C-alpha positions as CSV (number, residue, x, y, z in Angstrom):
1,M,236.7,264.3,108.5
2,A,233.7,264.4,110.9
3,E,231.5,265.2,108.0
4,G,232.5,262.0,106.2
5,R,231.8,259.9,109.3
6,G,228.4,261.6,109.7
7,S,227.4,260.7,106.1
8,A,228.6,257.1,106.6
9,M,226.6,256.9,109.8
10,V,223.4,258.1,108.1
11,A,224.0,255.6,105.2
12,A,224.4,252.8,107.8
13,V,221.2,253.7,109.6
14,V,219.2,253.9,106.3
15,L,220.6,250.6,105.2
16,S,219.7,249.0,108.6
17,L,216.2,250.3,108.4
18,M,215.8,248.9,104.9
19,L,217.0,245.5,106.0
20,V,214.6,245.5,109.0
21,A,211.7,246.4,106.6
22,L,212.7,243.6,104.2
23,H,213.0,241.1,107.1
24,C,209.5,242.1,108.4
25,Q,208.0,241.6,104.9
26,V,209.6,238.2,104.5
27,A,208.8,237.1,108.1
28,H,205.1,237.7,107.6
29,A,204.8,235.7,104.4
30,A,202.5,232.7,104.7
31,T,203.0,229.3,103.1
32,Y,200.0,227.5,101.6
33,V,200.0,223.9,100.4
34,V,197.8,223.9,97.3
35,G,195.1,221.3,97.7
36,G,196.0,220.5,101.3
37,R,196.8,216.8,101.9
38,S,195.5,215.9,98.4
39,G,198.1,218.2,96.8
40,W,198.1,219.6,93.3
41,T,195.4,217.5,91.6
42,F,192.1,217.8,89.7
43,G,189.1,220.0,90.7
44,L,191.0,222.6,92.7
45,S,189.6,225.8,91.1
46,N,187.7,226.6,94.4
47,W,190.7,225.8,96.7
48,P,191.7,229.5,97.1
49,R,188.2,230.5,98.2
50,G,188.1,232.0,101.7
51,K,191.9,232.4,102.0
52,N,193.5,235.9,102.3
53,F,196.6,235.8,100.2
54,K,199.3,238.5,100.2
55,A,202.1,239.3,97.8
56,G,205.1,237.4,99.0
57,D,203.1,234.4,100.3
58,I,204.4,231.1,99.0
59,L,202.3,228.4,97.3
60,V,203.6,224.8,97.5
61,F,202.5,222.5,94.8
62,N,203.0,218.8,95.8
63,Y,202.5,216.1,93.1
64,K,204.1,213.0,91.7
65,I,207.0,213.9,89.4
66,G,206.2,213.2,85.8
67,A,202.4,213.1,86.5
68,H,201.9,216.9,86.4
69,N,203.5,220.3,86.2
70,V,202.8,223.9,87.2
71,V,202.9,226.8,84.8
72,A,202.1,230.5,85.6
73,V,199.8,231.9,82.9
74,N,197.9,235.0,82.1
75,K,194.1,235.3,82.6
76,A,193.4,234.1,79.0
77,G,195.7,231.1,79.5
78,Y,193.8,230.2,82.6
79,K,190.3,230.5,81.0
80,G,191.3,228.7,77.8
81,C,193.7,226.2,79.5
82,S,196.3,227.4,76.9
83,N,198.5,230.3,76.0
84,T,201.6,229.3,78.0
85,P,203.7,232.4,77.8
86,R,206.9,232.2,75.8
87,N,209.8,231.6,78.2
88,A,207.4,230.7,81.0
89,K,208.9,228.8,83.9
90,V,207.6,225.3,83.9
91,Y,207.8,223.8,87.4
92,S,208.1,220.0,87.5
93,S,209.9,219.1,90.7
94,G,206.9,217.7,92.4
95,K,207.5,220.1,95.4
96,D,207.4,223.4,93.6
97,Q,207.4,226.6,95.7
98,I,206.1,229.8,94.0
99,R,206.0,233.2,95.6
100,L,202.9,235.2,94.8
101,V,203.0,238.6,93.2
102,K,200.5,241.4,93.9
103,G,197.4,241.0,91.8
104,L,196.0,237.9,90.0
105,N,198.2,234.8,89.9
106,N,197.1,232.0,87.5
107,F,198.5,228.5,87.6
108,I,197.6,225.5,85.3
109,C,198.9,222.0,84.6
110,T,199.8,221.8,80.9
111,F,199.7,218.0,80.7
112,P,197.1,217.1,78.0
113,G,193.5,217.4,79.5
114,H,194.6,218.2,83.0
115,C,193.7,221.9,83.0
116,D,190.4,221.2,81.3
117,A,189.7,218.7,84.1
118,G,190.1,221.4,86.7
119,M,193.8,221.3,87.5
120,K,194.1,225.1,87.7
121,I,193.8,227.8,90.3
122,Q,193.5,231.6,90.3
123,V,194.9,233.4,93.4
124,M,194.4,237.1,94.1
125,A,197.2,238.5,96.3
126,S,196.9,241.9,97.9
């Protein structure tokens, strides 16, 4: 009987440590408003410059509903302003919040001509 309680105690301690680690990771995530006060608009390709993004950070894309959208694309989709991945999540709320993954994160607006006019960003998260 004591052996069973000991195993349960070890499991509870391990679970508690995992929850603390997860909480610390989430608590340290930063939130960035893409484009600052101007929001998600044209000519933002340099906006990420000088910022230190980490996996788990959140990008907030503010824009007028119906005027733009946000789509996560691969590097080729970013460079060519195309290649929206099949089953890609198209954000269109006007207040989209997207959590960064480790590595290169590419975002474009797929409204005609918008990406070509600079409505795209690449963010490297460590």
